[in-house]
C-alpha positions in Angstrom: 112.3 10.1 47.8 109.1 12.1 47.4 110.5 13.6 44.3 111.1 10.2 42.7 107.5 9.2 43.4 106.2 12.4 41.8 108.5 11.9 38.9 107.2 8.4 38.3 103.5 9.3 38.9 102.7 9.8 35.1 103.9 6.2 34.5 101.8 4.8 37.4 98.7 6.8 36.0 99.3 5.4 32.5 99.6 1.8 33.8 96.5 2.2 35.9 94.6 3.5 32.8 95.8 0.6 30.7 94.5 -1.9 33.3 91.1 -0.1 33.4 90.9 -0.1 29.6 91.6 -3.9 29.5 89.0 -4.5 32.2 86.3 -2.4 30.4 87.2 -4.1 27.1 86.8 -7.6 28.8 83.5 -6.6 30.3 82.3 -5.2 26.9 83.2 -8.5 25.2 81.2 -10.5 27.8 78.2 -8.3 27.3 78.4 -8.5 23.5 78.7 -12.3 23.7 75.6 -12.5 25.8 73.8 -10.1 23.3 74.8 -12.2 20.4 73.5 -15.4 22.1 70.2 -13.6 22.9 69.8 -12.4 19.4 70.4 -15.9 18.0 67.7 -17.3 20.3 65.3 -14.6 19.2 66.0 -15.4 15.6 65.4 -19.1 16.1 62.1 -18.4 18.0 61.0 -16.2 15.1 61.6 -18.9 12.5 59.9 -21.4 14.7 56.9 -19.1 15.1 56.6 -18.5 11.4 56.9 -22.2 10.6 54.3 -23.1 13.3 51.9 -20.5 11.8 52.1 -22.3 8.4 52.2 -25.8 9.7 50.0 -28.4 8.1 48.3 -31.1 10.2 46.7 -34.1 8.4 44.1 -36.0 10.4 41.8 -38.9 9.8 38.2 -37.8 10.1 34.8 -39.4 9.8 32.8 -37.4 7.3 29.0 -37.0 7.5 26.7 -37.9 4.7 25.7 -34.7 2.9 24.4 -33.7 -0.5 28.0 -33.2 -1.6 29.7 -36.2 -0.1 28.9 -39.8 0.8 30.5 -39.7 4.1 33.0 -42.1 5.6 36.7 -41.8 6.4 38.7 -39.0 5.0 42.0 -37.2 5.4 41.6 -33.6 6.3 44.2 -30.8 6.6 43.3 -29.2 9.8 46.5 -27.1 9.9 47.4 -23.6 8.8 49.3 -24.4 5.6 49.3 -26.9 2.7 50.6 -30.4 3.2 53.0 -31.2 0.3 54.7 -34.4 -0.9 52.1 -36.3 1.1 52.1 -40.1 1.5 49.2 -42.1 2.8 49.7 -45.6 4.2 46.9 -47.8 5.4 48.3 -51.4 5.2 48.3 -53.0 2.8 47.7 -49.8 0.7 50.2 -47.0 0.4 50.2 -44.2 -2.1 51.2 -40.7 -2.7 48.5 -38.1 -2.5 48.5 -34.6 -4.1 49.1 -31.5 -2.1 46.4 -31.1 0.5 45.3 -27.5 1.0 44.1 -26.2 4.4 40.6 -27.4 5.1 40.5 -29.9 2.2 39.2 -33.4 2.9 40.3 -36.4 0.7 37.9 -39.4 0.8 39.7 -42.7 1.7 37.0 -44.6 3.4 37.6 -48.1 2.3 41.4 -48.0 2.8 41.1 -46.6 6.4 38.3 -48.9 7.2 40.2 -52.0 6.0 43.3 -50.9 8.1 41.3 -50.3 11.2 39.6 -53.7 10.9 43.0 -55.3 10.5 44.1 -53.3 13.6 46.7 -51.6 11.5 47.7 -48.0 11.9 47.0 -45.3 9.3 50.2 -43.3 8.6 50.3 -39.9 6.9 53.7 -38.4 6.0 53.9 -34.9 4.6 55.9 -31.7 4.4 55.3 -28.0 4.9 56.2 -25.2 2.5 59.4 -24.6 4.5 60.5 -28.3 4.0 59.8 -29.6 7.6 58.5 -33.2 7.6 55.6 -34.4 9.7 54.0 -37.7 10.4 50.5 -38.4 11.8 49.8 -41.9 13.0 46.3 -42.9 13.7 45.1 -46.1 15.4 41.8 -47.4 16.6 42.5 -49.8 19.5 39.3 -50.8 21.4 37.2 -48.5 19.2 38.8 -45.3 20.5 40.7 -43.3 17.8 44.2 -42.3 18.9 46.2 -39.7 16.9 50.0 -39.2 17.3 51.6 -36.2 15.6 55.4 -35.9 15.1 57.6 -33.2 13.7 60.4 -35.1 11.9 63.2 -33.1 10.3 64.0 -30.7 7.4 65.1 -32.0 4.0 68.8 -32.2 3.6 70.2 -28.8 2.6 71.6 -28.5 -0.9 
C-alpha cells in the first residue's frame, strides 16, 4: 500500500500544482479587472479636469459707465475658454452671438432690461471648444439677480 501511494505521488503533485495555477490565474484576472476599472476612472477624471479648465461661463453683468463704455447690461465670459455657437434669448428677442472670448463683454442693455421688466428670464446657450453644451439662465425676481448654470451634453458624435 505505501508503495502505491509513493508511485502515485507525482500525479497528486501535478494535480495540486494545476489547482494552484488555476487559483493564481483567477486571482490575477480579478486584480487586472480592478486595475482596468481604476484606469478607466482616472482617464475619465483627466478628461473632465481638462474640460473644466477650459470651460466657458457666460454671465449677465451690469457694466459701469467708463470712457470706453456707456455701461448697462452686458454678457461677459467669466470662464476659462471661449464660448462658441452662442445663442442669446431675452424674450421677445433671440439671436446668435459671435464667439465670446474669455473676459469679453458684449453690450445687450436694452434687450436684458426689457426681459427683466417683463419678468422674463435671460437664457444663454453656448458650447466649449470640446463640444460640451452649457446654459446660463438669469432671472431678476424681486430685484435680486439669480443665475442658474447647467452643463447640458456633448454634440452627437459623427
